[in-house]
C-alpha positions in Angstrom: 18.4 54.2 -148.7 16.0 53.7 -152.1 17.6 54.0 -155.5 14.7 56.8 -156.0 15.8 58.7 -152.9 20.0 58.5 -154.0 18.8 59.5 -157.2 17.2 62.5 -155.7 19.7 63.4 -153.5 22.3 63.6 -156.7 20.3 65.2 -158.4 20.3 68.2 -156.0 23.6 68.2 -155.6 24.2 68.1 -159.3 21.7 71.2 -159.5 24.0 73.5 -156.9 27.5 71.8 -158.0 30.1 73.7 -160.2 32.9 71.9 -162.1 35.6 72.1 -159.7 33.0 70.1 -157.2 31.9 67.6 -159.4 35.8 67.3 -160.3 36.0 67.1 -156.8 33.8 64.4 -155.9 34.7 62.3 -159.0 38.2 62.1 -157.9 37.3 61.0 -154.2 34.9 58.6 -155.0 37.6 56.6 -157.6 40.5 57.2 -155.1 38.3 55.5 -152.2 37.1 53.0 -153.9 40.7 52.5 -155.4 42.3 52.2 -151.9 38.9 49.5 -150.7 39.5 47.6 -153.5 43.1 46.9 -152.9 42.4 45.9 -149.3 39.7 43.6 -150.6 42.6 41.6 -152.8 44.8 41.7 -149.8 47.3 44.3 -151.8 46.3 47.9 -150.3 48.6 49.3 -147.8 49.0 52.7 -146.3 51.9 52.9 -144.3 52.4 56.1 -142.1 56.2 57.8 -142.3 57.9 56.9 -139.5 57.4 59.1 -136.4 60.2 59.7 -133.6 59.5 59.2 -130.0 61.2 63.2 -129.8 58.5 64.3 -131.5 55.5 62.3 -130.2 56.9 63.9 -126.6 56.8 67.1 -127.2 53.0 67.5 -129.0 50.9 69.1 -126.5 47.2 68.3 -126.2 44.4 70.8 -125.6 42.9 70.9 -121.5 39.4 69.7 -120.8 37.1 71.1 -118.7 34.8 68.4 -116.5 31.5 68.8 -115.5 29.9 66.6 -113.0 31.4 63.8 -115.1 31.9 61.5 -111.8 28.6 60.7 -111.8 28.8 59.5 -115.5 31.5 57.0 -114.8 30.8 54.0 -112.3 33.3 51.9 -110.8 32.4 48.3 -110.0 34.5 44.9 -109.1 33.2 43.2 -112.5 33.7 46.3 -114.5 36.5 48.6 -112.9 36.1 51.6 -115.2 33.1 52.1 -117.8 31.2 55.0 -119.3 27.8 54.7 -121.6 28.8 54.6 -125.2 26.9 57.3 -125.9 24.3 55.4 -128.2 21.6 57.1 -129.7 17.8 56.4 -128.0 16.2 54.8 -130.9 12.1 53.6 -130.1 10.8 50.3 -130.7 9.2 50.9 -133.5 8.6 49.2 -136.9 10.8 51.8 -138.9 14.7 51.7 -140.2 17.2 51.6 -138.0 19.2 54.6 -138.2 22.5 54.7 -138.8 23.5 57.3 -136.2 22.8 54.8 -133.3 26.1 53.4 -134.5 28.2 55.7 -135.5 27.8 57.4 -132.5 29.4 55.0 -130.3 31.9 54.4 -132.8 33.4 58.2 -131.7 34.9 56.7 -128.9 34.7 59.4 -126.8 33.9 57.3 -124.0 37.2 56.5 -123.8 38.5 60.3 -123.6 35.9 60.3 -120.8 37.7 57.4 -119.1 41.3 59.5 -119.5 40.0 62.3 -118.3 38.5 60.8 -115.2 42.0 59.8 -113.8 42.8 63.4 -113.1 39.6 63.8 -111.1 40.5 63.3 -107.4 37.4 61.1 -106.9 39.4 58.6 -108.8 42.8 58.9 -107.4 42.3 55.4 -106.1 41.8 53.8 -109.5 43.6 55.0 -112.2 45.4 51.7 -113.2 41.7 50.0 -113.7 40.4 53.5 -115.4 43.6 52.9 -118.1 43.1 49.4 -118.6 39.6 50.0 -119.4 40.4 52.8 -121.8 43.0 50.5 -123.4 41.0 47.7 -123.5 38.0 49.4 -125.6 40.0 51.7 -127.7 42.0 48.0 -129.0 38.9 46.4 -129.1 37.2 48.5 -131.8 40.1 49.0 -133.7 40.6 45.3 -134.2 36.9 44.5 -134.8 36.7 47.8 -137.0 39.4 47.1 -139.8 40.3 50.1 -141.9 38.7 50.8 -144.8 35.7 48.1 -144.4 32.4 49.0 -142.6 29.7 52.5 -141.9 32.5 53.8 -139.5 34.9 54.8 -142.4 31.7 56.3 -144.6 31.4 59.4 -143.1 35.3 61.8 -142.7 33.5 63.7 -139.9 33.1 60.6 -138.2 36.9 59.9 -138.6 37.6 63.7 -137.6 35.9 63.2 -134.3 37.9 60.3 -133.5 41.4 61.3 -134.5 41.7 63.7 -130.9 40.6 60.1 -128.9 43.3 58.3 -130.9 46.1 61.1 -130.4 45.4 61.8 -126.5 45.2 57.6 -126.2 48.7 57.5 -128.2 50.2 60.4 -125.7 48.6 59.6 -122.4 48.0 55.7 -122.1 51.0 54.3 -119.8 52.6 51.3 -121.1 52.2 50.9 -124.4 54.3 48.0 -126.4 55.8 48.8 -129.8 52.7 46.8 -131.6 49.9 49.0 -129.8 51.8 52.2 -130.5 52.3 51.5 -134.1 48.7 50.5 -134.4 47.3 53.6 -132.8 50.0 55.5 -135.5 48.6 53.7 -138.4 45.3 54.2 -137.0 45.8 57.7 -136.7 47.6 57.8 -140.7 44.6 56.1 -141.9 41.9 58.1 -140.5 44.0 61.5 -142.0 44.4 59.8 -145.3 40.7 59.3 -145.2 39.9 62.9 -144.0 42.1 64.7 -146.7 40.7 62.5 -149.9 37.3 62.9 -148.7 37.0 66.3 -147.3 33.4 67.9 -147.1 34.1 71.1 -149.8 32.2 73.4 -152.5 28.2 72.6 -151.5 28.7 70.3 -148.5 30.6 72.7 -146.0 29.1 73.2 -143.1 29.6 71.2 -139.4 31.7 68.1 -141.1 33.9 70.4 -142.3 35.1 71.6 -138.8 35.3 68.2 -137.4 37.4 67.0 -140.5 39.2 70.2 -140.1 40.5 69.2 -136.6 41.0 65.9 -137.3 43.2 66.9 -140.0 45.7 69.2 -138.1 45.7 66.8 -135.7 47.3 63.8 -137.8 49.2 66.7 -139.8 50.8 67.6 -136.3 51.9 63.8 -135.5 53.4 63.1 -139.0 54.6 66.5 -140.1 58.3 65.3 -140.0 57.0 64.3 -143.4 56.7 66.8 -146.0 53.3 64.6 -147.6 51.5 64.8 -144.4 52.4 68.6 -143.9 49.8 69.2 -146.7 47.0 67.8 -144.0 48.2 70.5 -141.1 48.3 72.9 -143.4 45.1 71.6 -145.1 43.2 71.7 -142.4 44.6 75.6 -140.9 43.6 76.8 -144.1 39.5 75.5 -144.1 39.7 76.3 -140.5 40.6 80.0 -141.1 37.6 80.1 -144.1 35.0 78.4 -142.1 35.2 80.6 -139.3 34.1 83.4 -141.1 31.3 81.3 -143.2 29.8 79.6 -140.8 29.7 81.9 -137.7 28.4 84.9 -138.7 29.4 88.4 -137.8 27.3 88.6 -135.3 28.5 85.3 -133.7 25.5 82.8 -134.6 25.2 80.1 -136.5 25.2 80.2 -140.9 23.6 76.6 -140.4 21.2 78.2 -138.3 21.2 75.0 -135.8 22.0 76.4 -132.4 23.3 72.6 -131.0 25.7 72.4 -134.0 26.6 76.1 -133.3 27.5 75.0 -129.6 29.8 72.0 -131.0 31.3 73.9 -134.1 32.3 76.7 -131.6 33.8 73.9 -129.0 35.9 72.3 -132.2 37.2 75.2 -132.8 38.6 75.9 -129.5 40.3 72.3 -129.5 41.9 73.5 -133.0 43.0 76.6 -131.6 44.4 75.3 -128.3 45.9 72.7 -130.3 47.9 74.9 -132.8 48.7 77.7 -130.6 50.2 75.5 -127.1 52.1 73.6 -129.5 53.6 76.9 -131.4 51.9 76.0 -135.3 49.9 78.6 -136.3 48.7 82.3 -134.9 44.7 81.8 -134.6 44.5 85.5 -133.0 42.6 86.2 -136.7 39.9 83.8 -136.0 39.2 84.6 -131.7 37.1 87.7 -132.2 34.6 86.0 -134.4 34.6 82.6 -132.1 34.4 85.0 -128.8 31.3 86.2 -130.9 29.5 82.9 -131.1 30.0 82.3 -127.5 28.4 85.7 -126.8 25.2 84.9 -129.1 24.8 81.6 -127.0 25.1 83.5 -123.7 22.4 85.3 -124.6 20.4 83.0 -125.8 20.3 81.6 -122.3 19.7 78.2 -120.6 18.2 76.3 -121.7 19.5 76.5 -125.2 15.9 76.5 -127.2 16.7 73.4 -130.1 16.4 75.5 -132.6 17.7 73.8 -136.8 18.6 70.3 -136.8 20.3 68.6 -133.2 21.5 65.0 -132.9 23.1 65.8 -129.5 26.8 65.4 -131.1 29.5 66.9 -128.7 33.1 67.9 -129.9 34.6 65.9 -126.8 32.4 63.7 -124.9 29.4 64.5 -122.8 30.1 67.0 -119.6 33.8 67.1 -121.1 34.3 70.6 -123.2 37.7 72.8 -124.0 38.5 75.5 -121.9 38.1 78.7 -123.7 38.1 82.8 -123.2 34.8 84.0 -121.4 32.6 86.1 -124.0 32.5 89.5 -124.5 29.8 91.5 -122.6 29.1 93.8 -125.6 26.3 92.5 -127.7 25.3 93.6 -131.4 22.2 95.7 -130.5 20.9 95.6 -126.9 18.5 98.0 -125.6 16.0 97.6 -122.5 16.5 93.7 -122.5 16.0 93.3 -126.5 19.0 91.5 -127.9 19.0 91.5 -132.3 21.6 89.1 -134.3 20.6 90.9 -137.6 23.3 88.6 -139.4 21.6 85.5 -137.9 18.1 87.0 -137.7 17.2 86.0 -134.1 15.8 88.7 -131.6 15.7 87.6 -128.1 13.9 89.4 -125.4 14.5 89.4 -121.2 11.5 90.7 -119.4 10.6 91.1 -116.1 9.1 88.4 -114.2 11.8 86.3 -115.9 10.5 85.9 -119.6 13.0 84.7 -121.9 11.4 85.2 -125.6 13.3 84.6 -129.1 12.1 85.7 -132.3 13.3 83.8 -135.8 13.3 86.8 -137.8 16.4 84.7 -139.9 16.9 82.7 -143.1 16.5 78.9 -143.8 20.2 77.9 -143.6 23.4 78.1 -145.0 23.0 77.9 -149.0 22.8 76.2 -151.5 21.1 73.4 -149.7 20.1 74.7 -146.5 20.7 71.1 -144.8 20.3 71.8 -141.4 17.9 74.5 -141.2 14.1 74.2 -140.2 10.9 76.4 -141.9 10.7 78.0 -138.8 10.4 81.8 -140.1 8.9 84.3 -137.6 8.7 81.2 -135.1 8.4 82.3 -131.5 9.5 80.5 -127.9 9.1 81.5 -124.5 10.4 80.6 -121.1 9.7 81.7 -117.7 12.4 80.8 -114.6 13.6 78.9 -117.2 10.7 76.7 -117.7 9.6 76.0 -121.1 5.9 76.9 -122.4 6.2 77.7 -125.6 8.8 75.8 -127.7 10.4 74.5 -130.6 9.9 70.6 -130.5 13.1 69.4 -131.7 14.4 67.1 -134.0 13.8 63.6 -133.2 15.9 61.6 -136.0 17.6 62.2 -139.6 17.2 58.3 -140.5 14.8 55.5 -140.4 10.9 57.5 -140.6 10.6 60.2 -143.5 7.5 60.9 -142.1 8.5 61.9 -139.1 11.9 63.4 -140.2 9.8 65.6 -142.6 7.4 66.6 -139.8 10.1 67.5 -137.1 11.8 69.9 -140.4 8.6 71.3 -141.1 6.5 74.8 -140.9 3.7 73.2 -138.7 5.7 71.9 -136.2 6.7 75.7 -135.3 5.6 78.7 -133.5 4.2 80.2 -136.6 1.5 80.5 -139.6 1.1 77.6 -142.1 -0.7 78.7 -145.1 -2.6 75.6 -147.5 -0.8 73.1 -145.5 2.6 73.8 -147.0 6.2 74.5 -145.1 7.9 78.0 -145.8 10.3 75.8 -148.5 10.1 72.8 -150.5 11.8 70.0 -148.7 13.8 67.9 -151.4 15.5 65.3 -149.2 15.5 64.3 -145.5 18.3 67.2 -145.5 18.0 69.1 -148.7 15.5 72.2 -149.1 14.8 74.3 -152.4 12.9 77.7 -152.8 14.3 79.3 -149.6 12.6 82.2 -148.2 13.9 85.3 -147.4 13.4 87.5 -144.2 12.7 91.6 -144.0 12.5 92.8 -140.4 12.0 96.2 -139.3 12.2 96.2 -135.2 11.4 99.4 -133.3 12.8 100.1 -129.6 10.6 103.0 -128.1 11.9 105.8 -126.1 9.0 104.6 -123.4 10.3 101.2 -123.2 8.0 99.5 -125.4 9.5 96.9 -127.9 8.1 96.6 -131.7 9.7 93.6 -133.4 8.1 92.9 -137.1 9.1 90.6 -139.5 7.8 89.5 -143.0 8.5 86.2 -145.0 8.2 85.3 -149.2 7.9 81.8 -148.5 4.3 81.6 -149.7 4.9 83.6 -152.5 5.4 80.9 -154.4 1.9 79.6 -154.5 0.1 79.9 -157.3 -1.7 83.3 -155.5 1.3 84.9 -153.9 0.6 85.3 -150.3 3.4 87.4 -147.5 3.4 86.6 -144.1 3.9 89.6 -141.8 4.5 89.3 -137.9 4.5 91.9 -135.6 5.2 91.5 -131.9 4.6 94.6 -129.4 5.7 94.2 -125.6 4.7 97.3 -124.0 6.5 99.0 -121.1 5.6 97.0 -118.3 2.4 96.4 -120.2 2.5 92.3 -118.1 2.1 91.0 -121.4 2.7 90.8 -125.4 0.9 90.9 -128.4 1.5 88.5 -131.2 -0.4 89.8 -134.5 0.0 87.8 -138.0 -1.1 89.4 -141.1 -1.1 88.0 -144.9 -1.5 90.7 -147.7 -2.0 88.7 -150.9 -4.5 87.1 -153.2 -6.7 84.4 -153.5 -8.4 82.1 -150.8 -6.2 79.9 -148.5 -6.4 77.9 -145.5 -4.0 79.6 -142.7 -2.8 77.8 -139.7 -1.8 79.2 -136.4 0.2 76.8 -134.0 1.7 77.1 -130.7 3.6 74.1 -129.5 3.5 73.8 -125.6 6.0 71.8 -123.4 5.3 68.6 -122.4 5.4 69.7 -118.6 2.7 72.9 -119.0 -1.0 72.0 -117.9 -3.1 73.4 -120.2 -6.7 74.9 -118.4 -9.1 76.6 -120.4 -10.6 78.4 -121.9 -12.6 80.8 -119.9 -15.4 82.6 -120.7 -13.1 84.9 -122.2 -10.8 82.6 -124.0 -8.3 82.9 -122.0 -5.9 79.6 -121.6 -4.2 79.4 -118.7 -0.6 77.5 -119.0 1.1 76.1 -115.9 4.4 74.6 -115.7 5.2 73.6 -112.3 5.3 77.3 -110.6 5.5 79.0 -113.9 2.2 80.3 -115.2 1.4 82.5 -117.8 -2.1 83.4 -120.0 -3.1 83.0 -124.2 -5.9 83.7 -126.3 -6.3 84.5 -129.5 -8.9 86.4 -130.8 -10.2 86.0 -134.1 -10.5 82.6 -133.6 -11.2 79.9 -131.5 -8.2 77.8 -130.2 -8.0 74.0 -130.3 -5.8 71.9 -128.1 -4.5 68.6 -129.6 -2.0 66.6 -127.9 -0.2 63.4 -129.4 -2.4 62.8 -133.0 -0.9 60.5 -135.8 -3.2 61.5 -138.7 -2.4 64.2 -140.1 0.5 64.5 -137.3 0.4 67.1 -134.6 1.5 67.1 -130.8 4.6 65.8 -130.9 8.0 66.6 -129.1 11.5 65.4 -129.1 13.7 66.2 -126.0 16.6 64.4 -127.2 17.7 62.6 -130.5 15.7 59.3 -130.8 12.8 60.1 -128.3 9.3 61.2 -129.2 7.2 62.0 -126.6 3.3 63.4 -126.9 2.3 66.9 -126.5 0.3 69.7 -126.5 -0.6 72.1 -129.0 -2.7 75.1 -129.4 -3.5 75.5 -132.7 -6.3 77.8 -135.2 -7.4 78.3 -138.0 -9.1 80.9 -140.6 -10.1 79.9 -144.3 -10.7 82.9 -146.5 -9.5 85.9 -148.6 -5.7 86.5 -148.0 -6.6 89.8 -147.1 -9.3 89.0 -144.2 -7.0 86.8 -142.9 -5.9 87.9 -139.2 -4.5 86.1 -135.7 -4.1 88.4 -132.9 -2.5 86.7 -130.0 -2.1 87.9 -126.9 -0.1 86.7 -124.2 -0.1 87.6 -120.5 2.3 87.0 -117.9 0.3 88.5 -114.5 -3.3 89.4 -115.2 -5.0 88.7 -118.1 -7.7 91.1 -117.7 -5.9 93.8 -117.4 -3.2 93.2 -120.2 -6.7 92.8 -122.3 -7.8 96.7 -121.4 -4.7 97.7 -122.0 -4.5 96.3 -125.4 -8.0 97.5 -126.0 -7.5 100.8 -125.9 -3.5 100.9 -127.4 -2.7 102.2 -130.8 0.6 99.9 -131.2 -1.2 96.7 -133.8 -2.7 97.7 -137.1 
């Protein structure tokens, strides 16, 4: 990381930091560097307190649900039990490497997968080689990555995610000798100590804090016979309870405005809740209603989950392994004729015949004060038909190594909304930090006749020298076979307005026909789209400027088509009216001409 970037990050954090945060960061930095110096000089030592065998024998681990783990683990004569190392797919390029490609396999979640595989009937004859493989992989990693040196001890969250693996190995690996048992206890203590002294607090609160709290709870219980380490347990519980109401909003949505992180955060909570309750440590009934609301939120969004906000494809446990949890509540916040509104998150989900799923983002940028994992996607929509993606959120790509693509995937231009004067709705400060956040106002109506009217506006472009608001109206007539998206821009001055609709790579684009309609086909499913005021262009995989790219997984980049149109002129004359038909475009356009639902 360059000095310039480092100074920019420090400056942004300082602007949002209170005196207590500055003290916390200075104390954490001094403590950590002091311990590293002692170890470097050969005088460092963090001996764990004694732990009795009787104490370990009564610790219970959370149950895990396996989903098709059999196809993920391979058996063979030369390698009796192997799993993928969960490494990030980093494309060959001239960009710098992404540290996540090293962090991800070092979470050791492939070891949890091996330990879980022993209980699957398909592996009943291979228990011993699987256990040996897990043991070898684990102790090889510990030997090759001594505490406190290297990148794997540079992030407390990574230590928090390793602690459940270390504890499961300590309790479930058979025939550990005294030195192996001692090494695991030492690693658990060092990981717990690091987290306690480098917690993500104040402006750094987020999903990192939840992972660190889980690690503190598990390590704290292991060493709970010691008075000092009971503080780890109490601190972890306190932070979990605090962040449950901070990060999981009342309607169940994520304060971070990242859906994939929300799945991971909820799974971390269910792991912690089950661990605390089955070991009789703490009553978690106060957190469960909020967590169940989170499950209902994700259930309403459907499958596949739209990749809104940042995503690094991380897991609380491992791919195809999840904590057990109660079924989500059937009661959704505001549901009416297939329309579910999540007012706190600012997300509306509409399910329409035939098998249409629409999302409308009416929410804020993310979780203040830094908005780390939010994207500038106000008023963006996604559309699926029979689980086939048509209008998409193009994803995240990667966090590190390519700042241009990082800024592109976070920005407004890569979402299905309108960009004004080529600028984002908020200002990107670093690859994670935003400032000048926008606010969104909503006005949704569900009419007795069965039609749905969704409206929202944001003020992200009022920061321009000649300020402009963006108002978007979605109207879905009863049995109309489609929807109308209308964009208006009350404000001042001359501006350039750009409308974008990003398509999934599987979508074939044909058109426009003589009436201006584009036909979009994804396998056996089809929709039709046109914009009344401007002629749309189709772009795919453009590099200068960037447009037409999709990231289906972290570190993976693909070309995709984008429909886009432009208007340059006075704000009061700017308008886009998009017609989307699900069946007969000519019939829907005729319906639109005689309707009075827009204006």
